C-alpha positions in Angstrom: 114.6 132.7 248.9 113.1 129.3 249.8 116.0 127.6 247.9 118.5 129.5 250.1 116.6 128.4 253.2 116.6 124.8 252.1 120.4 124.9 251.3 121.1 126.3 254.8 118.9 123.7 256.4 121.0 121.0 254.7 124.1 122.6 256.2 122.4 122.6 259.6 121.6 118.9 259.3 125.2 118.0 258.9 126.7 120.8 261.1 130.2 120.2 262.4 133.3 122.1 263.2 135.5 122.3 260.1 139.2 121.3 260.8 140.8 124.3 259.0 140.3 127.3 256.8 140.8 125.1 253.7 137.8 123.0 254.5 135.8 126.2 255.2 136.9 127.6 251.9 135.7 124.5 250.2 132.3 124.6 252.0 131.9 128.2 250.9 132.8 127.4 247.3 130.4 124.5 247.2 127.5 126.6 248.5 128.4 129.5 246.1 128.0 127.2 243.2 124.6 125.9 244.4 123.5 129.5 244.8 124.5 130.3 241.2 127.7 132.3 241.6 130.1 131.7 238.7 133.3 132.2 240.7 134.5 132.7 244.2 137.8 133.4 246.0 138.7 134.6 249.5 141.7 136.5 250.8 143.1 137.8 254.1 142.3 141.5 254.8 145.2 143.9 254.5 145.3 147.7 254.0 145.0 148.8 250.3 147.8 151.3 250.4 148.4 151.7 246.7 144.8 151.3 245.7 143.8 154.2 248.0 146.5 156.4 246.6 145.1 155.8 243.1 141.5 156.3 244.4 142.5 159.7 246.0 144.2 160.7 242.7 140.8 159.9 240.9 139.0 162.1 243.4 141.6 164.9 243.1 140.9 165.1 239.3 137.2 165.6 240.0 136.3 162.4 238.1 133.7 161.5 240.7 131.5 164.4 239.5 128.7 164.9 242.0 129.2 161.6 243.8 130.5 163.3 247.0 129.8 160.1 249.0 132.9 158.7 247.4 135.0 161.2 249.3 133.8 159.9 252.6 135.0 156.9 254.6 138.4 156.8 253.0 139.7 154.9 256.0 137.2 152.1 255.5 138.0 151.9 251.8 141.6 151.4 252.8 140.9 148.9 255.5 137.6 147.0 255.3 138.2 145.5 258.8 136.9 148.8 260.1 133.5 147.8 258.9 133.4 144.6 261.1 135.3 144.3 264.3 137.7 141.3 264.2 137.3 140.8 260.4 140.1 138.6 259.0 138.9 137.7 255.6 137.1 139.1 252.6 135.2 136.6 250.4 134.5 137.7 246.9 131.9 136.3 244.6 131.1 136.8 240.9 127.6 136.7 239.4 127.5 136.3 235.7 124.7 137.9 233.6 123.9 137.8 229.9 124.4 140.6 227.5 121.1 141.9 226.1 121.6 143.4 222.7 119.7 146.7 222.1 116.6 146.7 219.8 116.7 149.0 216.9 114.9 152.3 217.3 114.1 151.7 220.9 115.6 153.4 224.0 118.4 151.3 225.4 118.8 149.9 228.9 122.1 148.5 230.3 122.0 144.7 230.2 122.5 144.2 234.0 119.4 146.3 234.7 117.0 144.2 232.6 115.9 142.0 235.4 115.4 142.1 239.2 117.6 144.5 241.2 120.9 142.6 241.6 121.5 144.3 245.0 118.6 142.5 246.5 119.2 139.1 244.8 122.9 139.0 245.5 122.7 140.2 249.0 120.3 137.5 250.0 122.7 134.9 248.7 125.7 136.5 250.4 123.8 136.4 253.7 123.1 132.7 253.2 126.8 132.1 252.9 127.5 134.2 256.0 124.9 132.2 257.9 126.5 128.9 256.7 129.8 130.0 258.1 128.1 130.8 261.4 126.7 127.3 261.5 130.2 125.8 261.2 131.8 128.5 263.4 129.2 129.7 265.9 131.3 132.5 267.3 131.9 134.0 263.8 130.5 137.3 262.6 130.0 138.5 259.1 128.7 141.4 257.0 127.6 141.2 253.3 127.7 143.9 250.7 127.2 144.5 247.0 127.7 148.1 245.9 126.4 149.1 249.3 129.4 150.0 251.4 132.7 151.9 251.1 134.6 148.9 249.8 136.8 148.8 246.7 135.2 145.6 245.5 137.0 145.4 242.2 140.4 145.8 243.9 139.6 143.0 246.3 138.3 140.7 243.6 141.5 141.3 241.6 143.7 140.6 244.6 141.7 137.4 245.3 142.5 136.2 241.8 139.1 136.5 240.1 140.2 138.6 237.2 142.1 141.8 236.3 141.0 145.4 236.2 140.9 146.5 232.6 141.4 149.9 230.9 137.6 150.3 231.2 138.2 150.1 235.0 136.0 147.0 235.2 136.9 143.6 236.6 137.5 141.2 233.7 137.4 137.5 234.3 139.4 135.5 231.7 136.8 132.8 232.1 133.6 134.7 232.4 134.4 138.0 230.7 133.1 141.4 231.5 129.5 140.7 232.3 129.8 140.0 236.0 128.6 141.6 239.2 130.6 141.5 242.5 129.5 140.7 246.0 131.6 140.5 249.1 131.3 139.0 252.6 133.5 140.2 255.5 134.2 137.4 258.0 135.9 137.1 261.3 137.0 133.7 260.3 140.2 132.9 258.4 139.2 131.9 254.9 141.8 131.9 252.2 141.6 130.4 248.7 145.3 130.8 247.7 144.6 131.7 244.1 147.2 133.5 242.0 146.7 137.0 240.8 145.5 137.1 237.2 147.8 138.7 234.7 146.4 141.8 233.0 144.9 140.9 229.6 144.3 144.3 227.9 147.7 144.5 226.3 147.8 147.2 223.6 144.0 147.0 223.1 142.1 150.3 223.5 138.8 149.5 222.0 137.0 150.6 225.2 138.6 154.0 225.1 138.0 154.5 221.4 134.4 153.4 221.6 133.2 155.9 224.3 131.4 158.7 222.4 132.2 161.3 225.1 135.7 160.3 226.0 134.8 159.2 229.5 137.6 156.6 229.7 140.9 158.4 230.3 144.3 157.5 229.1 145.5 157.0 232.7 142.8 154.4 233.4 140.0 156.3 235.1 136.3 156.9 234.3 135.4 160.6 234.2 131.9 160.5 235.4 131.2 164.0 234.1 131.4 162.5 230.6 130.0 159.0 231.3 126.5 158.1 229.9 125.9 155.6 232.7 126.6 158.2 235.4 124.6 160.9 233.8 121.5 158.6 233.2 121.5 157.1 236.7 123.6 158.7 239.4 123.5 162.4 238.5 120.9 164.3 240.5 120.9 167.1 237.9 118.6 167.4 235.0 120.2 167.7 231.5 119.8 171.5 231.2 121.6 171.9 234.6 124.7 169.9 233.4 127.8 171.9 232.6 129.0 169.4 230.0 126.4 168.1 227.5 126.9 164.5 226.4 125.6 162.4 223.6 123.5 159.6 225.1 123.7 157.6 221.9 120.2 156.2 222.5 120.8 155.1 226.1 118.0 155.7 228.5 119.5 154.0 231.6 123.1 153.0 231.9 125.4 152.1 229.0 127.0 149.0 227.6 129.1 150.6 224.9 132.6 150.1 226.4 131.6 146.6 227.7 130.4 145.5 224.3 133.5 146.9 222.6 135.8 144.8 224.9 137.1 141.6 223.3 136.6 139.8 226.6 132.9 140.4 226.3 132.8 137.4 224.0 133.6 135.3 227.1 130.2 136.0 228.5 129.0 132.7 229.9 125.3 133.2 229.5 124.9 132.0 233.0 122.3 133.6 235.3 122.6 134.0 239.0 119.6 132.1 240.4 116.8 134.6 240.8 118.4 137.4 238.9 116.5 136.6 235.7 118.2 139.1 233.3 115.8 139.7 230.4 112.7 138.9 232.5 111.4 142.5 232.5 109.9 143.7 229.3 111.9 146.8 228.1 111.0 146.6 224.4 109.1 149.9 224.2 109.4 152.6 221.7 109.9 156.3 222.7 106.2 157.0 222.5 105.4 154.2 224.9 107.9 155.4 227.4 106.5 159.0 227.1 103.0 157.8 227.8 104.0 156.1 231.0 102.7 157.7 234.1 104.7 157.9 237.4 102.4 155.3 239.0 102.9 153.0 235.9 106.7 153.4 236.2 106.7 152.6 240.0 104.6 149.5 239.5 106.5 148.1 236.5 110.0 148.9 237.7 109.7 148.8 241.5 111.9 145.7 241.8 114.5 146.7 239.1 117.6 148.9 239.1 115.6 151.6 237.3 114.0 152.6 240.6 117.3 154.1 241.5 117.0 156.8 238.8 113.3 157.4 239.4 110.6 158.5 237.1 111.6 162.1 236.7 115.2 161.2 235.8 114.0 158.6 233.3 111.7 161.1 231.6 114.5 163.7 231.5 116.8 161.0 230.0 114.1 160.2 227.4 114.0 163.9 226.4 117.7 163.7 225.7 117.5 160.9 223.2 118.1 161.8 219.5 
């Protein structure tokens, strides 16, 4: 956090009114690089008419499972300007993380989760960027989000030219691959990067579909959460015995990297780390017996600053019981 403060103090020291949105775009890009983001682009806010129709189709098929919150705030998903009065631009940032390959005979954790909680790390950096814009444009306002608001972040990142949405429904960067996290800043300032939309790079490949052991990736390009290991081991509020459809966890305790690792674009993983994210910094190399011996207080102490806190101790223990 001190590094962010120092960077913003440097901006304050040379504060001036930027001449146009191109200069503001460059200032944002320069700071995003210093903060550790691997890519950035900004675009003017418009309504996501076609994206919302597809999102509503996804909901109508029941693919959101018990995630009822996705059914709320459809108007804001269509028009992010409703989240910030006077918003003109949406700034999209990619944070690259490394793939952490599973250890044999040990419960597996999704790569992105093997470090500090990215929500906290990324949001601090997004706020630093918003504050920098406020220095240059004192009357500006902003809001920063990463998986924390009704925003179709992948759609906006695609429209901004950061990548394409693959058959696995993830944003895929042709430069940085599949191992990226997205953060966005809404701004009342006009910031436009003028990047071209990236051509879809999936072609006839269907490795992600064929790799999913429970058929969660549909032929029409959706993720059926009812069959998804990641959803069932993190988001689902039900215990395994309460689930209508029993899935094969394939050794995954929290999240799942199967379709990501199957994607040919995963080889593009940059190995970069967002400053402060520290993927691999938390020790997850524990066998099943070690996990079973962990008390709730041990769990809370060890994983209080990681994504595992979202699932909670009881869910993790239930997931552990489902491993074969």
